[in-house]
C-alpha positions, 0 to 999 in steps of 0.5 A: 499499500505504501509503495503506489503513493511513491510510485506516484510521485516518482512518476509524476516528478519524471513526467515534468522533467521530460516535458521541461526538457522537450521545450527546452530543446525546441527553444534552442531550435528556433534561435538564430545562427550566430553568424547571422546575428553577427552580420546583421545591422544592429551588431555592426551599429553597436560595435562600431566605436563612437569618440568618446567625450573629452576628459575634465580639464583638470588645470581650468578646474584648479584654477577655478576653484582657486578663483572662488576661494579667492573671492570668498576667502574670509567666508570660508575662514569664518566658516571653518573657525566656527566649524572648529570651534564647535567640535572643539567645545563638542570634545572638551564638554564630552571627553575632558569634562566627563570626569568632572561632571560625573563626580557626585553632588556634596563634594567633600574631602574624606576624613581621617577614620578618627574624624580629623581632617589630613588635606590642607590646600595654601590659597596664594592671594590677598585676602581684600580681593573678594574672589580669594576670601569666597574660594577659601571659605569654600575649601574650608566648608568642604573639609580642607584645612586651609591657609591663606597667605598675607602678602602685604601690611595692607593685607595684614591689617585687613585680617585684623580688622575683618577677620573672615573666619577663625578656621582659616590659617594664615601663611604670612608672607609678610614677616621677612623680606625673604620668603624663604623663612615662612615657606620653611615653617611651612614645610615643618608644619606638613612634617609634624605629626599632629594629634587632633585630640586626646587619645586620637592616633597622631598623623601628618598633614597633606599638602593637597593643592596650592591655588593661586587666585587672581587680582580682580581690580587694576586702573582703568585709563590711557597708558600715559594717563597711568601714574608711575606707582600703579605701574610699580604696584603692578610689577609688585603684584608680578614679582610676588608670583616669581618670589613665592616659585622660587623660594621654596614653594615648588620643593614642598610640591615636589615633597608633599606630590601636590597640585598646582592651579592657577586662575586667571581672567581671560577676556580682557588680557585676550582681546587686549582691550584699549585703556585696560594696559596694567590688567592685560599686562599682568593676565597675559604674563601669568598665562604665560607663567603658568604655561611655561611652568606646566611644561617645565614641571610635567616631567616630574609628575606635577599637575599645573593646571590653569583655569581661565576665567569669563564673566563671574557673578560674585554675589547672589543677587542677579544685575539687571543690564539696564542697572550694570549699565547705568553703574558702568557709566557712573564709575567711567564719568568719576574716572575721566573727571579725576583726569587732567583737562589736557587728558579729557580732551584728548581721551575722554570720548573715545575712553567713554565709547569704549567702555561703553561698548566693552560689555563682555558677552553675557555680562548681565544675566547670564554670567555664571556663579561661584558653585560650579567653580567650586566643584571644578576646583575640588575635582581637580584636586582629586582627579586621579587622572591627568589634568589638562593644562587648560580649564575653562570656566565663566561665560565668554572664557573660551569664545574669547580666547578662541577669538583672539588665537584663530581671528586675525588682529584686524577682526579683533579691533572691531570687537575690542 
């Protein structure tokens, strides 16, 4: 019974195979002879060679492209500059700042098992500067042992009459003409065992970072109208950095494996704005100083990082554009009134116009506060990876620095 269906299937397949074979054979018989196809008019027409169109003139195309580039050179360079800026900003945000942004919101210095503090931050700057005081206070609140420098008699008098907080310690560099004495005392303090409270285990302190804070207030006006006393003070401010670096601070940094962070405002110095000569000269000098110092100390495993500042809001309140414009106008008018009649007639109008149009990007409502700056400093100090040489913070910091780097001087004259 089983063989009959199988036999029927085989017969059906054989019949289909034979029908297909017969069809193919009959179709082949109906095809024309190859010789007749070759001798046909259609084949001869298709086989004839047609003249190829002339190839492109490479030299002419090159000349045309060169002419188009010359005609639209500035537009092309502007597009390339913007494109590189956007690409660099994206890379910086996604790759370089990613390790710092993934931190927890509450940044606190780890304490020892007995609850004692160990990590020390040396803040190099004048306590009369508001930003210096705010940074020192924040470091202390986050759990650092803070030492703030006293650079001159003015700083000492300010501390005596305006105590910042009892929890901040001071490194008095004004006690002697030689900074080496003060830094030897500071080094001894870091290497002496400390007993935080009775019965606790002793430990030594650890200098985690040295943070150089900026000067924010400079004289304004034409170079020829700035008195020699102001230039002498500017020279003293710059000389303090060289004296500190050359008086044993770097020996302590090497011994403690500390990080060095320099905070430098960048907008005015990048644009080299008129009537801001003292500020521009000092800030550009500090940029060069920290850049060279970073290259010299990098082979020794010491991290030196610049934080280039843009616009900051040092208060908790936002300043409206109209209010800020009025305040700037009053300052400018008071400055001009202090000049001699000759200086007012030569520079007065241009000075007022320059200050009126020198409002930086985002200088009103979009300025950044200090919270993220505190976080950035904390993350740079405790970063386990290699810190970048330059970090930007504040509205306009990166934009103006990049503009000054890429665009020609003639274009910068339109901005400043």
